PyMOL Python script that loads the backbone (N, CA, C, O; Angstrom):
from pymol import cmd

cmd.read_pdbstr("""\
ATOM      1  N   MET A   1       0.926  -1.106  -0.085  1.00  0.00           N
ATOM      2  CA  MET A   1      -0.363  -0.244   0.379  1.00  0.00           C
ATOM      3  C   MET A   1       1.132   0.829  -0.186  1.00  0.00           C
ATOM      4  O   MET A   1       2.236   0.284  -0.198  1.00  0.00           O
ATOM      5  N   ASN A   2       1.003   2.315  -0.615  1.00  0.00           N
ATOM      6  CA  ASN A   2       1.065   2.720  -1.311  1.00  0.00           C
ATOM      7  C   ASN A   2       0.622   4.149  -0.165  1.00  0.00           C
ATOM      8  O   ASN A   2      -0.563   4.100   0.167  1.00  0.00           O
ATOM      9  N   TRP A   3       1.368   5.279   0.402  1.00  0.00           N
ATOM     10  CA  TRP A   3       0.342   6.758   0.628  1.00  0.00           C
ATOM     11  C   TRP A   3       1.283   7.970   0.883  1.00  0.00           C
ATOM     12  O   TRP A   3       2.436   8.023   1.312  1.00  0.00           O
ATOM     13  N   HIS A   4       0.661   8.648   0.594  1.00  0.00           N
ATOM     14  CA  HIS A   4       1.503   9.584   0.747  1.00  0.00           C
ATOM     15  C   HIS A   4       0.621  11.627   0.712  1.00  0.00           C
ATOM     16  O   HIS A   4      -0.131  11.907  -0.222  1.00  0.00           O
ATOM     17  N   PRO A   5       0.901  12.601   1.731  1.00  0.00           N
ATOM     18  CA  PRO A   5       0.030  13.725   1.731  1.00  0.00           C
ATOM     19  C   PRO A   5       0.232  14.294   1.007  1.00  0.00           C
ATOM     20  O   PRO A   5       1.353  14.619   0.614  1.00  0.00           O
ATOM     21  N   VAL A   6      -1.349  14.769   0.364  1.00  0.00           N
ATOM     22  CA  VAL A   6      -0.706  16.602  -0.544  1.00  0.00           C
ATOM     23  C   VAL A   6      -1.827  16.943  -0.561  1.00  0.00           C
ATOM     24  O   VAL A   6      -2.919  16.720  -0.039  1.00  0.00           O
ATOM     25  N   PRO A   7      -1.259  17.642  -1.401  1.00  0.00           N
ATOM     26  CA  PRO A   7      -2.298  19.220  -0.359  1.00  0.00           C
ATOM     27  C   PRO A   7      -4.005  18.844  -1.516  1.00  0.00           C
ATOM     28  O   PRO A   7      -4.271  18.094  -2.455  1.00  0.00           O
ATOM     29  N   ALA A   8      -4.689  19.805  -0.762  1.00  0.00           N
ATOM     30  CA  ALA A   8      -6.140  19.336  -1.504  1.00  0.00           C
ATOM     31  C   ALA A   8      -6.935  20.237  -1.671  1.00  0.00           C
ATOM     32  O   ALA A   8      -6.871  21.062  -0.759  1.00  0.00           O
ATOM     33  N   SER A   9      -8.117  20.598  -2.893  1.00  0.00           N
ATOM     34  CA  SER A   9      -8.604  21.789  -2.190  1.00  0.00           C
ATOM     35  C   SER A   9     -10.763  21.410  -2.073  1.00  0.00           C
ATOM     36  O   SER A   9     -11.667  21.511  -2.902  1.00  0.00           O
ATOM     37  N   VAL A  10     -10.739  21.202  -1.360  1.00  0.00           N
ATOM     38  CA  VAL A  10     -11.882  20.849  -0.211  1.00  0.00           C
ATOM     39  C   VAL A  10     -13.286  21.579   0.383  1.00  0.00           C
ATOM     40  O   VAL A  10     -13.255  21.997   1.540  1.00  0.00           O
ATOM     41  N   GLY A  11     -14.381  21.713  -0.330  1.00  0.00           N
ATOM     42  CA  GLY A  11     -14.534  23.671  -0.155  1.00  0.00           C
ATOM     43  C   GLY A  11     -14.428  24.592  -0.224  1.00  0.00           C
ATOM     44  O   GLY A  11     -15.029  25.629   0.056  1.00  0.00           O
ATOM     45  N   GLY A  12     -13.401  24.214  -0.728  1.00  0.00           N
ATOM     46  CA  GLY A  12     -12.582  26.025  -0.807  1.00  0.00           C
ATOM     47  C   GLY A  12     -11.862  26.362   0.316  1.00  0.00           C
ATOM     48  O   GLY A  12     -11.519  27.464   0.742  1.00  0.00           O
ATOM     49  N   ASN A  13     -11.587  24.623   0.964  1.00  0.00           N
ATOM     50  CA  ASN A  13     -10.013  24.930   2.334  1.00  0.00           C
ATOM     51  C   ASN A  13      -9.258  24.406   1.711  1.00  0.00           C
ATOM     52  O   ASN A  13      -9.464  23.471   0.938  1.00  0.00           O
ATOM     53  N   LEU A  14      -7.805  25.172   2.063  1.00  0.00           N
ATOM     54  CA  LEU A  14      -7.229  24.067   1.707  1.00  0.00           C
ATOM     55  C   LEU A  14      -6.391  23.114   2.501  1.00  0.00           C
ATOM     56  O   LEU A  14      -5.367  23.542   3.035  1.00  0.00           O
ATOM     57  N   ASP A  15      -6.736  21.862   2.624  1.00  0.00           N
ATOM     58  CA  ASP A  15      -6.571  20.684   2.744  1.00  0.00           C
ATOM     59  C   ASP A  15      -5.125  19.849   2.420  1.00  0.00           C
ATOM     60  O   ASP A  15      -4.375  19.675   1.460  1.00  0.00           O
ATOM     61  N   VAL A  16      -5.238  19.394   4.026  1.00  0.00           N
ATOM     62  CA  VAL A  16      -4.293  18.209   4.002  1.00  0.00           C
ATOM     63  C   VAL A  16      -4.669  16.791   4.058  1.00  0.00           C
ATOM     64  O   VAL A  16      -4.947  16.099   5.038  1.00  0.00           O
ATOM     65  N   VAL A  17      -4.591  16.318   2.056  1.00  0.00           N
ATOM     66  CA  VAL A  17      -4.778  14.782   2.577  1.00  0.00           C
ATOM     67  C   VAL A  17      -4.141  13.757   1.728  1.00  0.00           C
ATOM     68  O   VAL A  17      -3.305  13.992   0.856  1.00  0.00           O
ATOM     69  N   THR A  18      -4.577  12.672   2.034  1.00  0.00           N
ATOM     70  CA  THR A  18      -3.832  11.326   1.723  1.00  0.00           C
ATOM     71  C   THR A  18      -4.616  10.305   0.568  1.00  0.00           C
ATOM     72  O   THR A  18      -5.625   9.645   0.317  1.00  0.00           O
ATOM     73  N   GLU A  19      -3.237  10.767   0.080  1.00  0.00           N
ATOM     74  CA  GLU A  19      -3.590   9.893  -1.671  1.00  0.00           C
ATOM     75  C   GLU A  19      -2.836   8.561  -0.995  1.00  0.00           C
ATOM     76  O   GLU A  19      -1.976   8.261  -0.167  1.00  0.00           O
ATOM     77  N   LEU A  20      -3.748   7.999  -1.913  1.00  0.00           N
ATOM     78  CA  LEU A  20      -3.841   6.084  -0.490  1.00  0.00           C
ATOM     79  C   LEU A  20      -3.211   5.273  -2.331  1.00  0.00           C
ATOM     80  O   LEU A  20      -3.524   6.141  -3.146  1.00  0.00           O
ATOM     81  N   HIS A  21      -2.889   4.705  -2.701  1.00  0.00           N
ATOM     82  CA  HIS A  21      -2.813   3.779  -4.267  1.00  0.00           C
ATOM     83  C   HIS A  21      -3.264   1.742  -3.613  1.00  0.00           C
ATOM     84  O   HIS A  21      -2.449   0.965  -3.115  1.00  0.00           O
ATOM     85  N   VAL A  22      -4.343   1.546  -3.812  1.00  0.00           N
ATOM     86  CA  VAL A  22      -4.918  -0.046  -3.743  1.00  0.00           C
ATOM     87  C   VAL A  22      -5.219  -0.491  -5.189  1.00  0.00           C
ATOM     88  O   VAL A  22      -5.725   0.024  -6.186  1.00  0.00           O
ATOM     89  N   ARG A  23      -4.672  -1.703  -4.847  1.00  0.00           N
ATOM     90  CA  ARG A  23      -4.872  -2.978  -5.839  1.00  0.00           C
ATOM     91  C   ARG A  23      -6.909  -2.728  -5.817  1.00  0.00           C
ATOM     92  O   ARG A  23      -7.722  -1.912  -5.381  1.00  0.00           O
ATOM     93  N   ILE A  24      -6.904  -3.654  -6.368  1.00  0.00           N
ATOM     94  CA  ILE A  24      -9.199  -4.525  -6.136  1.00  0.00           C
ATOM     95  C   ILE A  24      -8.690  -5.403  -7.438  1.00  0.00           C
ATOM     96  O   ILE A  24      -7.694  -5.132  -8.108  1.00  0.00           O
ATOM     97  N   PRO A  25      -9.441  -6.333  -7.620  1.00  0.00           N
ATOM     98  CA  PRO A  25      -9.253  -6.457  -9.206  1.00  0.00           C
ATOM     99  C   PRO A  25     -10.600  -6.088 -10.137  1.00  0.00           C
ATOM    100  O   PRO A  25     -11.694  -5.693  -9.733  1.00  0.00           O
ATOM    101  N   ASP A  26     -10.206  -6.322 -11.390  1.00  0.00           N
ATOM    102  CA  ASP A  26     -10.426  -5.987 -12.301  1.00  0.00           C
ATOM    103  C   ASP A  26     -11.795  -5.516 -12.327  1.00  0.00           C
ATOM    104  O   ASP A  26     -12.152  -4.385 -12.657  1.00  0.00           O
ATOM    105  N   ASP A  27     -12.846  -6.879 -11.795  1.00  0.00           N
ATOM    106  CA  ASP A  27     -14.049  -6.642 -12.510  1.00  0.00           C
ATOM    107  C   ASP A  27     -14.627  -5.220 -10.580  1.00  0.00           C
ATOM    108  O   ASP A  27     -14.360  -4.033 -10.393  1.00  0.00           O
ATOM    109  N   VAL A  28     -14.713  -5.331 -10.482  1.00  0.00           N
ATOM    110  CA  VAL A  28     -14.959  -4.281  -8.343  1.00  0.00           C
ATOM    111  C   VAL A  28     -14.970  -2.758  -9.234  1.00  0.00           C
ATOM    112  O   VAL A  28     -15.842  -1.890  -9.267  1.00  0.00           O
ATOM    113  N   ALA A  29     -13.605  -2.832  -9.941  1.00  0.00           N
ATOM    114  CA  ALA A  29     -12.651  -2.233 -11.052  1.00  0.00           C
ATOM    115  C   ALA A  29     -14.017  -0.531 -11.812  1.00  0.00           C
ATOM    116  O   ALA A  29     -14.194   0.679 -11.956  1.00  0.00           O
ATOM    117  N   GLU A  30     -14.671  -2.358 -12.053  1.00  0.00           N
ATOM    118  CA  GLU A  30     -15.185  -2.059 -13.987  1.00  0.00           C
ATOM    119  C   GLU A  30     -16.387  -1.226 -13.025  1.00  0.00           C
ATOM    120  O   GLU A  30     -16.778  -0.070 -13.186  1.00  0.00           O
ATOM    121  N   ARG A  31     -16.788  -2.144 -12.062  1.00  0.00           N
ATOM    122  CA  ARG A  31     -18.507  -2.222 -11.177  1.00  0.00           C
ATOM    123  C   ARG A  31     -18.464  -0.697 -10.380  1.00  0.00           C
ATOM    124  O   ARG A  31     -19.476   0.004 -10.407  1.00  0.00           O
ATOM    125  N   LEU A  32     -17.011  -0.154  -9.547  1.00  0.00           N
ATOM    126  CA  LEU A  32     -16.861   1.238  -9.111  1.00  0.00           C
ATOM    127  C   LEU A  32     -17.032   1.901 -10.656  1.00  0.00           C
ATOM    128  O   LEU A  32     -18.198   1.643 -10.954  1.00  0.00           O
ATOM    129  N   ALA A  33     -16.625   2.382 -11.390  1.00  0.00           N
ATOM    130  CA  ALA A  33     -16.401   3.562 -12.744  1.00  0.00           C
ATOM    131  C   ALA A  33     -17.865   3.051 -12.792  1.00  0.00           C
ATOM    132  O   ALA A  33     -18.587   3.974 -12.415  1.00  0.00           O
ATOM    133  N   GLU A  34     -18.285   2.414 -12.973  1.00  0.00           N
ATOM    134  CA  GLU A  34     -20.161   1.768 -13.790  1.00  0.00           C
ATOM    135  C   GLU A  34     -20.883   2.427 -13.362  1.00  0.00           C
ATOM    136  O   GLU A  34     -21.713   3.034 -14.038  1.00  0.00           O
ATOM    137  N   ARG A  35     -20.730   2.538 -11.529  1.00  0.00           N
ATOM    138  CA  ARG A  35     -21.406   3.698 -10.627  1.00  0.00           C
ATOM    139  C   ARG A  35     -21.192   4.741 -10.287  1.00  0.00           C
ATOM    140  O   ARG A  35     -21.999   5.589  -9.906  1.00  0.00           O
ATOM    141  N   ALA A  36     -19.857   4.822 -10.403  1.00  0.00           N
ATOM    142  CA  ALA A  36     -18.972   6.446 -10.669  1.00  0.00           C
ATOM    143  C   ALA A  36     -19.956   7.784 -11.612  1.00  0.00           C
ATOM    144  O   ALA A  36     -20.370   8.866 -11.198  1.00  0.00           O
ATOM    145  N   GLU A  37     -20.064   7.215 -12.836  1.00  0.00           N
ATOM    146  CA  GLU A  37     -20.669   7.902 -13.577  1.00  0.00           C
ATOM    147  C   GLU A  37     -22.242   7.756 -13.589  1.00  0.00           C
ATOM    148  O   GLU A  37     -22.760   8.631 -14.282  1.00  0.00           O
ATOM    149  N   ARG A  38     -23.067   6.954 -13.053  1.00  0.00           N
ATOM    150  CA  ARG A  38     -24.932   7.211 -12.954  1.00  0.00           C
ATOM    151  C   ARG A  38     -24.386   7.968 -11.915  1.00  0.00           C
ATOM    152  O   ARG A  38     -24.546   9.129 -12.291  1.00  0.00           O
ATOM    153  N   GLU A  39     -23.747   7.987 -10.655  1.00  0.00           N
ATOM    154  CA  GLU A  39     -24.051   8.920 -10.124  1.00  0.00           C
ATOM    155  C   GLU A  39     -23.047  10.019  -9.871  1.00  0.00           C
ATOM    156  O   GLU A  39     -22.648  10.620  -8.873  1.00  0.00           O
ATOM    157  N   HIS A  40     -22.680  10.056 -11.755  1.00  0.00           N
ATOM    158  CA  HIS A  40     -21.831  11.575 -11.979  1.00  0.00           C
ATOM    159  C   HIS A  40     -20.531  12.587 -11.081  1.00  0.00           C
ATOM    160  O   HIS A  40     -20.325  13.774 -10.826  1.00  0.00           O
ATOM    161  N   THR A  41     -19.929  11.344 -10.851  1.00  0.00           N
ATOM    162  CA  THR A  41     -18.588  11.356  -9.026  1.00  0.00           C
ATOM    163  C   THR A  41     -17.623  10.649 -10.545  1.00  0.00           C
ATOM    164  O   THR A  41     -17.774  10.294 -11.714  1.00  0.00           O
ATOM    165  N   THR A  42     -16.400  10.822  -9.237  1.00  0.00           N
ATOM    166  CA  THR A  42     -15.361   9.901  -9.077  1.00  0.00           C
ATOM    167  C   THR A  42     -15.311   8.480  -8.322  1.00  0.00           C
ATOM    168  O   THR A  42     -15.926   8.414  -7.258  1.00  0.00           O
ATOM    169  N   SER A  43     -14.817   7.650  -8.657  1.00  0.00           N
ATOM    170  CA  SER A  43     -14.560   6.308  -8.462  1.00  0.00           C
ATOM    171  C   SER A  43     -13.722   6.586  -7.458  1.00  0.00           C
ATOM    172  O   SER A  43     -14.108   6.010  -6.441  1.00  0.00           O
ATOM    173  N   GLU A  44     -12.464   7.391  -7.233  1.00  0.00           N
ATOM    174  CA  GLU A  44     -12.001   8.215  -6.322  1.00  0.00           C
ATOM    175  C   GLU A  44     -12.910   8.503  -4.710  1.00  0.00           C
ATOM    176  O   GLU A  44     -12.873   8.110  -3.544  1.00  0.00           O
ATOM    177  N   GLN A  45     -13.886   9.685  -5.800  1.00  0.00           N
ATOM    178  CA  GLN A  45     -14.981   9.524  -4.717  1.00  0.00           C
ATOM    179  C   GLN A  45     -15.841   9.320  -3.666  1.00  0.00           C
ATOM    180  O   GLN A  45     -16.118   9.744  -2.544  1.00  0.00           O
ATOM    181  N   LEU A  46     -16.170   8.449  -4.535  1.00  0.00           N
ATOM    182  CA  LEU A  46     -16.567   7.253  -4.012  1.00  0.00           C
ATOM    183  C   LEU A  46     -15.972   6.333  -2.936  1.00  0.00           C
ATOM    184  O   LEU A  46     -16.297   6.005  -1.794  1.00  0.00           O
ATOM    185  N   ALA A  47     -14.791   6.007  -3.925  1.00  0.00           N
ATOM    186  CA  ALA A  47     -13.838   5.065  -1.846  1.00  0.00           C
ATOM    187  C   ALA A  47     -13.709   5.511  -1.085  1.00  0.00           C
ATOM    188  O   ALA A  47     -13.837   5.048   0.049  1.00  0.00           O
ATOM    189  N   SER A  48     -13.189   7.358  -1.583  1.00  0.00           N
ATOM    190  CA  SER A  48     -12.869   7.691  -0.191  1.00  0.00           C
ATOM    191  C   SER A  48     -14.310   7.683   0.788  1.00  0.00           C
ATOM    192  O   SER A  48     -14.588   7.365   1.944  1.00  0.00           O
ATOM    193  N   ASP A  49     -15.067   8.255  -0.460  1.00  0.00           N
ATOM    194  CA  ASP A  49     -16.895   8.105   0.682  1.00  0.00           C
ATOM    195  C   ASP A  49     -16.832   6.528   1.398  1.00  0.00           C
ATOM    196  O   ASP A  49     -17.191   6.502   2.575  1.00  0.00           O
ATOM    197  N   ALA A  50     -16.452   5.358   0.853  1.00  0.00           N
ATOM    198  CA  ALA A  50     -16.561   4.205   1.390  1.00  0.00           C
ATOM    199  C   ALA A  50     -15.460   3.741   2.251  1.00  0.00           C
ATOM    200  O   ALA A  50     -15.611   2.556   2.549  1.00  0.00           O
ATOM    201  N   VAL A  51     -14.507   4.226   2.700  1.00  0.00           N
ATOM    202  CA  VAL A  51     -13.154   4.491   3.501  1.00  0.00           C
ATOM    203  C   VAL A  51     -14.058   4.917   4.395  1.00  0.00           C
ATOM    204  O   VAL A  51     -14.314   4.277   5.415  1.00  0.00           O
ATOM    205  N   ALA A  52     -14.643   6.089   4.070  1.00  0.00           N
ATOM    206  CA  ALA A  52     -14.858   7.503   5.664  1.00  0.00           C
ATOM    207  C   ALA A  52     -15.984   6.687   5.788  1.00  0.00           C
ATOM    208  O   ALA A  52     -15.946   6.015   6.819  1.00  0.00           O
ATOM    209  N   THR A  53     -16.946   6.517   5.114  1.00  0.00           N
ATOM    210  CA  THR A  53     -17.349   5.506   6.233  1.00  0.00           C
ATOM    211  C   THR A  53     -17.672   4.120   6.855  1.00  0.00           C
ATOM    212  O   THR A  53     -18.627   3.951   7.613  1.00  0.00           O
ATOM    213  N   LEU A  54     -16.441   2.719   6.323  1.00  0.00           N
ATOM    214  CA  LEU A  54     -16.041   2.505   6.976  1.00  0.00           C
ATOM    215  C   LEU A  54     -14.604   2.483   8.187  1.00  0.00           C
ATOM    216  O   LEU A  54     -13.993   1.630   8.832  1.00  0.00           O
ATOM    217  N   VAL A  55     -14.558   4.105   7.976  1.00  0.00           N
ATOM    218  CA  VAL A  55     -13.714   3.725   9.651  1.00  0.00           C
ATOM    219  C   VAL A  55     -14.382   4.570  10.473  1.00  0.00           C
ATOM    220  O   VAL A  55     -14.110   4.897  11.629  1.00  0.00           O
ATOM    221  N   GLY A  56     -15.387   4.931   9.689  1.00  0.00           N
ATOM    222  CA  GLY A  56     -16.898   5.880  11.210  1.00  0.00           C
ATOM    223  C   GLY A  56     -16.065   7.673  10.701  1.00  0.00           C
ATOM    224  O   GLY A  56     -15.642   8.178   9.662  1.00  0.00           O
ATOM    225  N   PRO A  57     -16.241   8.195  12.536  1.00  0.00           N
ATOM    226  CA  PRO A  57     -16.064   9.157  12.028  1.00  0.00           C
ATOM    227  C   PRO A  57     -14.930   9.990  12.646  1.00  0.00           C
ATOM    228  O   PRO A  57     -14.274   9.274  13.402  1.00  0.00           O
ATOM    229  N   ALA A  58     -14.555  11.013  12.602  1.00  0.00           N
ATOM    230  CA  ALA A  58     -12.714  10.756  13.586  1.00  0.00           C
ATOM    231  C   ALA A  58     -13.194  11.468  15.248  1.00  0.00           C
ATOM    232  O   ALA A  58     -14.338  11.807  15.549  1.00  0.00           O
ATOM    233  N   PRO A  59     -12.242  11.535  15.942  1.00  0.00           N
ATOM    234  CA  PRO A  59     -13.066  11.091  17.358  1.00  0.00           C
ATOM    235  C   PRO A  59     -12.563  12.903  17.305  1.00  0.00           C
ATOM    236  O   PRO A  59     -11.903  13.638  16.572  1.00  0.00           O
ATOM    237  N   GLN A  60     -13.531  13.016  18.867  1.00  0.00           N
ATOM    238  CA  GLN A  60     -13.456  13.196  19.263  1.00  0.00           C
ATOM    239  C   GLN A  60     -13.204  14.343  19.719  1.00  0.00           C
ATOM    240  O   GLN A  60     -14.191  14.335  20.454  1.00  0.00           O
ATOM    241  N   PRO A  61     -12.441  15.976  20.065  1.00  0.00           N
ATOM    242  CA  PRO A  61     -11.319  15.556  21.325  1.00  0.00           C
ATOM    243  C   PRO A  61     -12.029  16.157  22.510  1.00  0.00           C
ATOM    244  O   PRO A  61     -12.963  16.960  22.511  1.00  0.00           O
ATOM    245  N   THR A  62     -11.247  15.476  23.747  1.00  0.00           N
ATOM    246  CA  THR A  62     -11.663  16.067  24.929  1.00  0.00           C
ATOM    247  C   THR A  62     -12.107  16.744  25.535  1.00  0.00           C
ATOM    248  O   THR A  62     -11.059  17.377  25.656  1.00  0.00           O
ATOM    249  N   PRO A  63     -12.767  17.281  26.108  1.00  0.00           N
ATOM    250  CA  PRO A  63     -12.918  18.286  26.518  1.00  0.00           C
ATOM    251  C   PRO A  63     -12.398  19.014  28.088  1.00  0.00           C
ATOM    252  O   PRO A  63     -12.655  18.665  29.241  1.00  0.00           O
ATOM    253  N   HIS A  64     -11.566  20.159  27.551  1.00  0.00           N
ATOM    254  CA  HIS A  64     -10.857  20.756  28.798  1.00  0.00           C
ATOM    255  C   HIS A  64     -12.011  20.902  30.164  1.00  0.00           C
ATOM    256  O   HIS A  64     -13.199  21.206  30.271  1.00  0.00           O
ATOM    257  N   LYS A  65     -10.857  20.481  31.136  1.00  0.00           N
ATOM    258  CA  LYS A  65     -11.792  20.986  32.727  1.00  0.00           C
ATOM    259  C   LYS A  65     -12.236  21.966  33.345  1.00  0.00           C
ATOM    260  O   LYS A  65     -12.979  22.207  34.297  1.00  0.00           O
ATOM    261  N   PHE A  66     -11.244  22.813  32.137  1.00  0.00           N
ATOM    262  CA  PHE A  66     -10.774  24.681  33.217  1.00  0.00           C
ATOM    263  C   PHE A  66     -11.368  25.126  31.332  1.00  0.00           C
ATOM    264  O   PHE A  66     -10.730  25.981  30.717  1.00  0.00           O
ATOM    265  N   GLY A  67     -12.828  24.284  30.532  1.00  0.00           N
ATOM    266  CA  GLY A  67     -13.445  25.166  30.370  1.00  0.00           C
ATOM    267  C   GLY A  67     -13.796  26.022  30.109  1.00  0.00           C
ATOM    268  O   GLY A  67     -14.971  25.702  30.286  1.00  0.00           O
ATOM    269  N   PHE A  68     -13.896  27.631  29.586  1.00  0.00           N
ATOM    270  CA  PHE A  68     -14.219  28.168  29.649  1.00  0.00           C
ATOM    271  C   PHE A  68     -15.935  29.146  29.293  1.00  0.00           C
ATOM    272  O   PHE A  68     -16.429  30.235  29.002  1.00  0.00           O
ATOM    273  N   ILE A  69     -16.135  28.098  29.522  1.00  0.00           N
ATOM    274  CA  ILE A  69     -17.796  28.282  28.354  1.00  0.00           C
ATOM    275  C   ILE A  69     -19.130  28.899  29.790  1.00  0.00           C
ATOM    276  O   ILE A  69     -19.228  27.947  30.564  1.00  0.00           O
ATOM    277  N   ALA A  70     -19.819  29.779  30.156  1.00  0.00           N
ATOM    278  CA  ALA A  70     -20.482  29.650  31.242  1.00  0.00           C
ATOM    279  C   ALA A  70     -19.151  30.379  32.472  1.00  0.00           C
ATOM    280  O   ALA A  70     -19.598  30.789  33.543  1.00  0.00           O
ATOM    281  N   LEU A  71     -18.577  30.419  32.382  1.00  0.00           N
ATOM    282  CA  LEU A  71     -17.782  30.531  33.416  1.00  0.00           C
ATOM    283  C   LEU A  71     -17.855  31.799  34.529  1.00  0.00           C
ATOM    284  O   LEU A  71     -17.418  31.626  35.666  1.00  0.00           O
ATOM    285  N   GLY A  72     -18.308  32.794  34.208  1.00  0.00           N
ATOM    286  CA  GLY A  72     -19.185  32.985  35.027  1.00  0.00           C
ATOM    287  C   GLY A  72     -20.417  33.581  35.350  1.00  0.00           C
ATOM    288  O   GLY A  72     -20.590  34.770  35.619  1.00  0.00           O
ATOM    289  N   ASP A  73     -21.431  32.515  35.303  1.00  0.00           N
ATOM    290  CA  ASP A  73     -22.841  31.976  35.612  1.00  0.00           C
ATOM    291  C   ASP A  73     -23.053  30.896  36.764  1.00  0.00           C
ATOM    292  O   ASP A  73     -24.008  30.121  36.700  1.00  0.00           O
ATOM    293  N   SER A  74     -22.307  30.864  37.630  1.00  0.00           N
ATOM    294  CA  SER A  74     -22.767  29.805  38.278  1.00  0.00           C
ATOM    295  C   SER A  74     -23.610  29.185  38.571  1.00  0.00           C
ATOM    296  O   SER A  74     -24.074  28.046  38.519  1.00  0.00           O
ATOM    297  N   GLY A  75     -23.815  30.451  39.021  1.00  0.00           N
ATOM    298  CA  GLY A  75     -26.151  30.112  39.808  1.00  0.00           C
ATOM    299  C   GLY A  75     -25.828  30.812  40.486  1.00  0.00           C
ATOM    300  O   GLY A  75     -26.887  31.301  40.879  1.00  0.00           O
ATOM    301  N   ARG A  76     -24.681  31.523  41.227  1.00  0.00           N
ATOM    302  CA  ARG A  76     -24.202  31.232  43.278  1.00  0.00           C
ATOM    303  C   ARG A  76     -24.046  32.685  43.291  1.00  0.00           C
ATOM    304  O   ARG A  76     -23.907  33.133  42.153  1.00  0.00           O
ATOM    305  N   SER A  77     -24.020  33.839  44.511  1.00  0.00           N
ATOM    306  CA  SER A  77     -23.432  34.638  44.501  1.00  0.00           C
ATOM    307  C   SER A  77     -22.236  34.594  45.392  1.00  0.00           C
ATOM    308  O   SER A  77     -21.771  35.647  45.827  1.00  0.00           O
ATOM    309  N   ASP A  78     -21.944  33.950  45.557  1.00  0.00           N
ATOM    310  CA  ASP A  78     -20.750  33.851  46.718  1.00  0.00           C
ATOM    311  C   ASP A  78     -19.260  32.827  46.509  1.00  0.00           C
ATOM    312  O   ASP A  78     -18.464  32.263  47.260  1.00  0.00           O
ATOM    313  N   ILE A  79     -19.445  32.984  45.081  1.00  0.00           N
ATOM    314  CA  ILE A  79     -17.806  32.015  44.431  1.00  0.00           C
ATOM    315  C   ILE A  79     -16.520  32.542  45.146  1.00  0.00           C
ATOM    316  O   ILE A  79     -15.572  32.038  45.749  1.00  0.00           O
ATOM    317  N   SER A  80     -16.962  33.868  44.773  1.00  0.00           N
ATOM    318  CA  SER A  80     -15.382  34.836  45.018  1.00  0.00           C
ATOM    319  C   SER A  80     -15.168  35.266  46.893  1.00  0.00           C
ATOM    320  O   SER A  80     -14.380  36.174  47.157  1.00  0.00           O
ATOM    321  N   GLU A  81     -15.705  34.752  47.729  1.00  0.00           N
ATOM    322  CA  GLU A  81     -15.752  34.652  48.808  1.00  0.00           C
ATOM    323  C   GLU A  81     -15.822  33.156  48.891  1.00  0.00           C
ATOM    324  O   GLU A  81     -16.069  32.910  50.072  1.00  0.00           O
ATOM    325  N   ARG A  82     -15.723  31.994  48.191  1.00  0.00           N
ATOM    326  CA  ARG A  82     -15.622  30.263  48.590  1.00  0.00           C
ATOM    327  C   ARG A  82     -14.600  30.047  47.833  1.00  0.00           C
ATOM    328  O   ARG A  82     -14.047  29.004  48.181  1.00  0.00           O
ATOM    329  N   ALA A  83     -13.860  30.775  46.560  1.00  0.00           N
ATOM    330  CA  ALA A  83     -12.978  30.837  45.829  1.00  0.00           C
ATOM    331  C   ALA A  83     -12.366  29.086  46.849  1.00  0.00           C
ATOM    332  O   ALA A  83     -12.971  28.015  46.788  1.00  0.00           O
ATOM    333  N   GLU A  84     -11.065  29.352  47.668  1.00  0.00           N
ATOM    334  CA  GLU A  84     -10.057  28.763  48.006  1.00  0.00           C
ATOM    335  C   GLU A  84     -11.619  27.272  47.742  1.00  0.00           C
ATOM    336  O   GLU A  84     -11.734  26.605  46.714  1.00  0.00           O
ATOM    337  N   GLU A  85     -12.538  27.159  48.973  1.00  0.00           N
ATOM    338  CA  GLU A  85     -13.257  25.706  49.476  1.00  0.00           C
ATOM    339  C   GLU A  85     -14.219  24.877  47.974  1.00  0.00           C
ATOM    340  O   GLU A  85     -14.809  23.800  47.886  1.00  0.00           O
ATOM    341  N   VAL A  86     -13.883  26.479  46.576  1.00  0.00           N
ATOM    342  CA  VAL A  86     -14.587  25.135  45.549  1.00  0.00           C
ATOM    343  C   VAL A  86     -13.151  25.027  44.836  1.00  0.00           C
ATOM    344  O   VAL A  86     -13.068  23.837  44.533  1.00  0.00           O
ATOM    345  N   LEU A  87     -12.455  25.413  44.588  1.00  0.00           N
ATOM    346  CA  LEU A  87     -11.726  24.342  44.091  1.00  0.00           C
ATOM    347  C   LEU A  87     -10.946  23.487  44.458  1.00  0.00           C
ATOM    348  O   LEU A  87     -10.226  22.790  43.743  1.00  0.00           O
ATOM    349  N   ARG A  88     -11.047  23.483  45.705  1.00  0.00           N
ATOM    350  CA  ARG A  88     -10.629  22.281  46.583  1.00  0.00           C
ATOM    351  C   ARG A  88     -11.107  21.017  46.372  1.00  0.00           C
ATOM    352  O   ARG A  88     -10.657  19.875  46.285  1.00  0.00           O
ATOM    353  N   SER A  89     -12.716  21.872  46.289  1.00  0.00           N
ATOM    354  CA  SER A  89     -13.629  20.508  46.654  1.00  0.00           C
ATOM    355  C   SER A  89     -14.040  20.057  44.607  1.00  0.00           C
ATOM    356  O   SER A  89     -14.537  19.020  44.168  1.00  0.00           O
ATOM    357  N   ASP A  90     -13.734  20.886  44.093  1.00  0.00           N
ATOM    358  CA  ASP A  90     -13.679  20.909  42.366  1.00  0.00           C
ATOM    359  C   ASP A  90     -13.056  19.813  41.676  1.00  0.00           C
ATOM    360  O   ASP A  90     -13.322  18.737  41.140  1.00  0.00           O
ATOM    361  N   PHE A  91     -11.351  21.196  42.145  1.00  0.00           N
ATOM    362  CA  PHE A  91     -10.326  20.388  41.746  1.00  0.00           C
ATOM    363  C   PHE A  91      -9.306  19.545  42.393  1.00  0.00           C
ATOM    364  O   PHE A  91      -8.326  19.027  41.857  1.00  0.00           O
ATOM    365  N   GLY A  92      -9.790  19.466  43.982  1.00  0.00           N
ATOM    366  CA  GLY A  92      -8.676  18.361  44.690  1.00  0.00           C
ATOM    367  C   GLY A  92      -7.197  20.226  44.940  1.00  0.00           C
ATOM    368  O   GLY A  92      -6.003  20.197  44.640  1.00  0.00           O
ATOM    369  N   ALA A  93      -7.563  20.814  45.221  1.00  0.00           N
ATOM    370  CA  ALA A  93      -6.230  22.147  45.195  1.00  0.00           C
ATOM    371  C   ALA A  93      -5.814  21.892  46.423  1.00  0.00           C
ATOM    372  O   ALA A  93      -4.889  22.543  46.909  1.00  0.00           O
TER     373      ALA A  93
END
""", "prot")
cmd.dss("prot")
cmd.show_as("cartoon", "prot")
cmd.util.cbc("prot")
cmd.orient("prot")
């Protein structure tokens, strides 16, 4: 299997994709080309979509424990007075 990263324009953005060369039986290549023609796309795009479906979505990054979304809205008015206590209970500080 040969592969190497190549720059590609995907959706108007310049991304780096991996070009992968695989060997498939002639009859499979013919069916792939026929389907690509029916769907007005390329064999390469169909193969790429099939591989993406096979491996599933990319893993999502783990959220950071110190996210800043809604940081100022704790629902309590005494947080600044209890900062040390809150840090000890939430983060073991």
